Each structure stands twice: as C-alpha cells, then as structure tokens.
N, C-alpha and C positions, 0 to 999 in steps of 0.2 A: 486839131483833132487827135494829132499822134499823141500829144501831151495828155490829153483826157483818157486816151486808151492806157497809156501807160500808168498813170495817177489818176484812176476815178474818184470823182468828187472833191478833188482838189479846188478848193475856195479860190485860188487865183485864177486858175485857168478857166473855171466857170464863169467866173467874172469878166474875163477878157471875151470869151465867146458871146456872152449876153450883151456886153456893152461896146462890141467892135462894130465896126462898119464893114459891110460886105457889100460887093456889086457882083450880082449873078448875070453871067450870059448865058444865051442858050444852048451853047455847045457845052459849057460847063455844068449845068443844071442836072441833068441826070446822073453824070458820075458823081457830084457832089452830095447830091440826096441820097445815092446807095451807100456811100461811104458814111455819110451823116447816120443813116439806119444803121449800118454795122457797129459805128460808135455808140450810139443808144443801147444797142443790142449787148455790147459789152460791159456799158455801165450796170445794165439790169443785172447782167450775171455776176459781176463782181459784187453788186449791193446786195444780191441773193446770198452770196457766199459769206459776206460780212456778217449780214443778218443772222444768219444760221450759227455763225460762230460767237455772236453775242447772245444769242437766244440759248444756246446750249451751256454758256458759261454763266447764266443767271443764277443756276442752284436753286431754283424755285422762290428766290426773293422777289417780291411783288415789285418794288421799286426797280431793279434791274430789268424786270419784264417789262413794264411800261417804258423804261428808256430804251430798250432795244424796239419796242413796237413804233415810238416815237421818232426814233432816228432812221428806221425803214420807211416810214411815212415822209418824214424829210427828203430822202434820197428820191422817192418816187415824185415828190412836188418839184425836186429841182430836176428831175427829167422832164416832166411836164414844161417847166419853165424853158428848158433848152428846146423843146418843140415849137416855140411860139416867136421864132426868129422873124424879123419883117419880110425877108425876101422868098421865104417859102409860100406857095399858094395856100389858100385856106383849105383846099382838099388834102394837101399834104400834112398841114398842121393837124387836121380833123384826123387822118389817119394815124399819126405818129401818136397823137393823144387818146384815141380810142385803143389802141394796141396797149399803152401804160395802163389805161384804166382797167381793161379786161385783165391784164395780169396781176393787178393790183387785187380785183376782185376773186381772182383764182387763188391768191396767195392768202387771202382772208378766209375763204370757204376751206383751203386745205388745213389753216391753222386750226379753225373750228372744230373740223373733224378729228384732228389728231388730238384734241385735248377734252373730247366729248365724254370720254369715260375716266376722268379725273374724279377722284373719290372725294375730294374736298370740295368741289364746285368752285373754287376761288377761280382757278385757271380759266375755265370757260367764260365766267364772268369778267376777267381781265381783258381778255382777248376780245369779246363782244364789244365792252364798253371803250376800248383803246384801238379799234379796228382800222387797219391800215388803209383801207379802201375808201376813208372819209377824209379825202385830200383838201377838200373846201373847209375843213376847220383850221387848216394853217392859215397863218397870216398871209396876205398877198405880197408881201415884201420877202417873204422866207427868211426873215431875221431870227430864227430860233437859234441859231449857232452865234452867239456873241462873244467876243474876248474877254478874258478876265486876267490881266497882267500878262506876263511873258509867257508865250507858247500854249497858254492853256485856254479851254473853252469851256464855256458852261451850255448845256442844253437845256432850254425852257421848253417845258410842254405844257 
C-alpha cells in the first residue's frame, strides 16, 4: 500500500495488489481497512490532480479532452477494481465502491456545470458524451492501457 501511495496508478503495484494472496486476521482487519481507505483516498486525490493538469493542458483540442476524460475514467475504474479484493466483506466492498461512484458523479456534474456557458457548444457535448461516471463502458479486464514497444503506452478509448 505504501508503494501505491508514493506512486499512484503504477501498473506493477496495482497488479500485485489485485493478484496477491492476502490472509486477513480479525485483529488486523480494522486497521488494514482504515489504511486501505486512506490509500484509496490518496489515489483519488492524485488522480484528480493529474486529471486537472491534463484537462488544463488540452488547449481546447477535442482529442486531448476525450483522452483526459478517458484516462480519468480508467483511474476511477482501477480504484473500483482495487475495492473488490476477496477478503473484504461485501459491506466494505459496497461502501468503497459507492464512495468512488458518488465522487465520479460529483466530478461529472462539476464538469458539466463549468462548461455550461461554452459559446461553441462543443465542450458540453464532449463532456456529456464522454462522461467519466459511466464506468460500465470500460471493458471488465481494464486493458485500456496496452504497451507499444519500449516504455510507451497507447490508450484506447
């Protein structure tokens, strides 16, 4: 978890968490759950900061806006995947997922409010049709990031 806090959305760390084997003891459960919630909150805040930077750097280019929205949607989907670890009770899984979905809905409504007065009408259309709160549109495997050669990634929307 400390590694994910230091380097949020690092694919190697996320894969290790999702594929790792954990055994939860009753003594460890409350502390681990609290720490895990803090880690998710940190991921959310880092994701928001990264999205804000990406969105501000789009310079009105439609493709860049769609890419920034798709990347943020992928970040939120990754966070939901991280909430579905086997050892969490169904109640905890549901609570974590509900918090993330609520945040995604708030982000979407905030984006729609901020672009409402766009003179061209393109920006509200892009935000609405590429909504970040429609996480079910992302493939279940979350394979939207695929390597292309050495050290490069391609984001498929």
